[in-house]
C-alpha positions, 0 to 999 in steps of 0.5 A, a space after each residue: 934092613 939086614 945090612 944097614 946097621 953094619 954099614 951105617 956106623 962105618 959110613 957115618 964115622 967116615 963122613 967127616 973124613 970124606 971131605 978131606 979125602 975128596 979134596 985130595 984124592 978125587 980126580 973129578 973135583 973141579 971148580 969153575 967160575 962160569 955161572 950155571 942156570 937150571 933153566 926150564 927145558 919144558 914148561 910142563 916138566 918144570 912144574 912137576 916138582 917134589 917139594 921139601 918136607 915140612 909141617 903137613 897140613 890138609 890141602 885146599 883147592 886154589 882158584 886160578 887167581 890164587 895160583 897166579 898170586 902165589 907164583 907172582 910172589 916168587 920174586 919176593 921170598 918174604 911175601 911168598 912165605 906169608 902168602 903160602 902160610 895164608 893159603 895153606 897153613 904150612 910150609 910145603 909147596 908141592 901141593 901148590 905145584 900139583 894144583 898148578 898141574 891140575 889147572 894147567 890146561 885151563 890157563 891162557 898162553 899168557 898166564 903160562 908164559 908169565 908163570 914160566 918166567 917167574 920160576 926161572 932159577 937165578 944164576 949161581 957164581 961157582 960150581 964144583 964136582 965132588 964124587 957123584 954130584 955137580 954142586 952150584 953155589 955163591 960166595 957172595 950175596 944172599 945165596 952164600 951158604 954157611 955151615 951151622 951145627 945142630 944147635 945153631 952155632 956157625 962152624 964154617 963158611 961157604 966152602 965148608 958148607 959146599 964140602 959138607 954137601 958133597 960128603 953128605 950126598 955121597 954118603 947118601 948115595 952109598 946107602 940108598 944105592 950101594 947098600 939098599 940097592 935102589 937104581 941111581 937117578 937119571 942125570 940131566 941131559 948131557 950131564 955125567 953127575 947129578 946137579 945140586 944147587 944151593 940157594 937161600 930158600 927162606 925160613 923153613 924151606 928145606 929143599 926141592 927136587 925138580 923134574 927135568 927131562 922126560 925119559 923115553 922107555 917101555 914102562 907104564 909110568 913116566 920117568 924123569 931126570 931131575 935136579 935138587 935145590 937145597 937151602 944155604 944154611 937151614 937156620 930159622 925158627 921154622 926149621 924143626 931140625 937145623 944146621 948140618 943135621 937138617 942138611 943130612 936129612 934133607 939130602 936123604 929125603 930129596 935124593 930119594 925123590 930123585 931116585 923115585 922119579 927114575 922109577 916113575 911118576 904117577 900124578 898128584 893123587 899118588 904124591 903121598 907115596 913119594 913123601 912117605 918113602 922119602 921121609 922113611 929114608 931119612 931115618 934109614 940113612 940117619 937114624 939118630 936125627 929123627 926129624 920125622 917124629 914131628 909128623 906122626 901126630 898127624 897119623 896117630 893124633 895128639 896135642 893140638 891135632 883135631 884131624 888126622 888118620 886116627 879119625 878113620 881117614 883112608 890111608 891113600 887120602 890126599 888130605 895130608 902130604 904123606 910125611 906122617 905115613 912114613 910109619 907104614 914103611 917103618 912097619 913093613 921093613 920091621 915086619 919083614 926084617 928087610 928094606 927090600 920090601 920097599 925097594 920091591 914096591 918101587 920096582 913094581 911102581 914102574 908099571 903099577 901105582 903104589 897100592 897095587 904095587 904094594 899089594 903085589 909085593 906083599 903077595 910075593 911075600 906070602 900075604 897081601 895088603 889087606 892082611 898087612 894093613 890090619 896088622 899095621 893097625 894092631 902095631 899102632 896100638 903099641 906106641 908111647 907108654 905101650 911100646 914094645 921096641 923089640 917086637 914092634 917099632 924100634 922107636 915106638 916109645 917116641 911115637 904118640 899114642 893112637 887117639 880114640 875116635 870116640 870114648 865114653 864111660 860105660 854106666 849101664 847094662 848096654 851101651 855103644 860107640 860108633 863112627 863113619 869111617 872110610 875105606 882102608 882106614 883105622 879107628 879106635 874106640 874106648 869104653 871106661 868101665 870103673 877102673 878098667 879100659 876096654 879098647 876096640 881097634 877097627 880096620 877097614 880093609 877095602 883095598 880097591 874101593 873107589 866110591 869115596 864114601 864113609 862106612 858105618 861101624 858100631 861097637 856094642 858093649 853089653 852084659 848080656 850075651 849078643 849074637 855071635 861073633 862077639 868078644 868076651 872080656 875078663 870082667 864079664 862084659 861082651 863086645 860086638 862089632 856091627 858093620 854092613 859087610 863083615 868081609 871088609 873089616 877086622 877088629 882087635 880088642 884090649 882090656 887094661 892099659 898094659 901091653 900084655 893084656 891085649 886080646 887078638 880075636 878077629 871080627 870076621 872069617 879070614 880071607 881067600 884070594 884070588 876070588 874068583 880063582 881062575 885055574 888057567 891063569 892063577 898060579 896059587 889060591 891063598 887062604 889066610 889064618 889067624 895062626 902065624 904057623 901050624 898044621 891045617 887040614 883043608 877040605 873043598 866041598 861042591 855046591 851039592 856038598 860032595 867032597 871034591 878035594 882035601 889035603 893037609 898044609 902048613 901055615 906060614 906067616 898066616 897063609 897057605 898057598 894051594 897050587 893050581 895044578 892040585 886044584 885043576 885035576 880035582 875041581 871043575 867050574 863052580 862054587 865051592 865051600 872050603 873048610 879048614 881045621 887047625 888045632 884050635 879053630 875052624 875056618 869057612 870060605 866060599 870061592 868061585 872056581 873058573 876053568 
């Protein structure tokens, strides 16, 4: 994010004057009185919609009858809101669209035609082109826009609102495409600008990005053009952020959905990746608005939250929409000091789903998804009153504390806590010992797990010395983590409430990848260390314990990479034991080599 700070101030400063400049200078500004209809070009494509963000809630499976009832309510916005809340408990509608896609093949032709007719957009009275965008709006009736400030005070009418839409969306274009380097979104067929409509979407509904034309190409994922529909005033009790501030974050969020659809669509199971990226983008473009704070309790836990990712849910769970996982993008961009890491993930998503794309992008940067997810969990300890805004999240002092899955008072010589958690998950366990608190953060790093089941983890705290490995605290107590397969787990311990008392041991030995290592097709063998940097001597022993290869290396970002050319001339096919020695530690691995 190295260029964002330098450009953001200029762009935000210029945004207020951009409207006047556009109205007087842009040759492509036109206004027509002809009506415009965003019609359905393909029944299937129209139903693929990336909805506005809203309060994230666990999704529920709807019957065909419930889906039909919902879409019949579209002609009655008040009933639509009531029905949506009854079915979902929140304000986001894309989960319903995703379920419609899943059930589409089961609907009769009559039901499909009925739903198609129900979701047709109404005609709007006026249109104008401002910069990169073709904007459609009304000047009379219920869809007429009005401009409000962030406090709910009206500061302009329809034309002022439309001018602001043009200025804000062009500012978003400048940041997301001009500075960050994302690809422009594909325009709808026959269009030379991106289409935006303004309508009365109802209290709490910010906007929606609609899929349109399927774009042919050679990449694996399907690409689509799109259009955006946004609310006409962003005023109402269900808007956490209101007025022009809501318009700004909506533009940043929805426009990146449009960009994403140009990279590719991977289906409902990947929807969280689209939402986490768009929610992160709100803060990149408009860092002072911070609408995303409202979703973080669904990840970290907090008041009025009896479920969430703090309970050991899989990171790629479909239980929540994805807004709360924007914290992952905040972590990656701060950890690597650039937003290019997220752009790199999306470039790879042309041909790979999100987690695979992320893992490959991280490998290219000297680490991998398992290592980064463990570090991400560690960072999530440093929020709220424990925040370090220089070393970790810049806005972490505004984030909730990560809530413990279990907590108890330690009153005997030995006691334990434990839980059933999922793959690729984080969970925290706390023992209260007199005036002290001992905390264990547990990370499961099974990136490729597909079984969907839970994994048992137990943390035993004792005054007696357990079998190694274990963590010893300053008060003489020792903690041991018990899991079935230690290669899939990491742990971090802390003692006390101050951030400078954190201890950073790892539960298990570090990683080696790829394993097996295929000399003819794998370019490098990676070894991961607890040390960030430093010298290390590496030794390969055959299964008969003969030294086959040795060499000194330098650790960079916890990792060394051994080139296949080095190993090809020294190793034959077989099992090898690797011993690596740093100044303070010794590491051991076993790897299969295939020639």
